N, C-alpha and C positions, 0 to 999 in steps of 0.2 A: 667047432664052427663059431662059437661065441668068441674065441680068441681071435679068429680072423676078422670078425666084425669089429671087435674092439681095436685091433691094430689098424684096420682100415679107417675107423672113425678118428683115431688119434692122428694118423697121417694126413687125413683130409683137413682136420682142424689146424694142424701145423702148417700145411700148405696154404690154407686161408689166411693165417696170421702173417706168413712170410710174403704172400702175394699182395696183401692189402697194406703192408707197412709203407710208411712215407719214405720215398727215395729222394735224396737231395742230389741235384746235378751240380757238379763242380766243373766249371769251364776254366781252362788255363788260357790266359792271354799272354802274348809275347810283346814286350815293349822294346822296340828297336831304338838304337842310339841316334841314327840319322833318319831323316825323312826325305824321300826323293819324289819330286813331281815330274812325271813324264809328259812330254808334249808330242803330239803326233804331227806328221808331215804328210800333206796330201800330194799325190802324184797324178799326173795327167794320164799315165798309162795304166790300163786295167789288165791285170794278170789273172787269167782264168785257167784253172786246172782242177781235175777231178781226183784222179788217183796219182799220187806223186809224193815228192819229198822236197822240202824247202829248207835251206840252210844259209845263214849269213856268213860269208867268208870275207873278212876285212871290209872293204867298201863295196863288195859284190854280193848279189843275191843269187844263189844257185838254186835252180828249179829243175828237178828231174821229173818228167811227166811221161806217163805211158800212153796217154791218149792224144798226143800231139804229133806233128810231123817230125820234129826233132826231139830226141829223148832228153837231152841235157842242154840247158840254156843258162847263160850268165847275164845278169842285168846289173847296171851300174846305178848305185843309189845316189851318187853325186850328179849324175846326168839325167835326172828325171826318169829313171827306170828304163834307160835306153839299152837295147839288147847289144851286148858287147861281143859275145862269142857263143857259138852253139855247135854241138856235134851229136852224132848218132841219128841215123835215119832209119826208119822202119821200112823194110823191103826184103827182097830175095837176092839182091846183087852182092857183089863184093863190098866189104866194109859197111855192110848194113846189118841191122838186127832183124 
């Protein structure tokens, strides 16, 4: 029983020393060769979607939205987000999802 108490005391003491030791945090920083300043462009069209997917394809913005009348829409970034093409209608008829 004394051996177990001695081992427990030594382990607790070691745990205290390790837990209270000073830890130095080293943060690595990356220095890039070039610096890019990005500027935003404000559009008059507001695009709202909740559940969907957005991808930039060349000069078009593809938005696949499950909560809209059309499932997939293409918007032109050069023409103030004008809807260029759309397809996929939710319904029960032919060619509908």
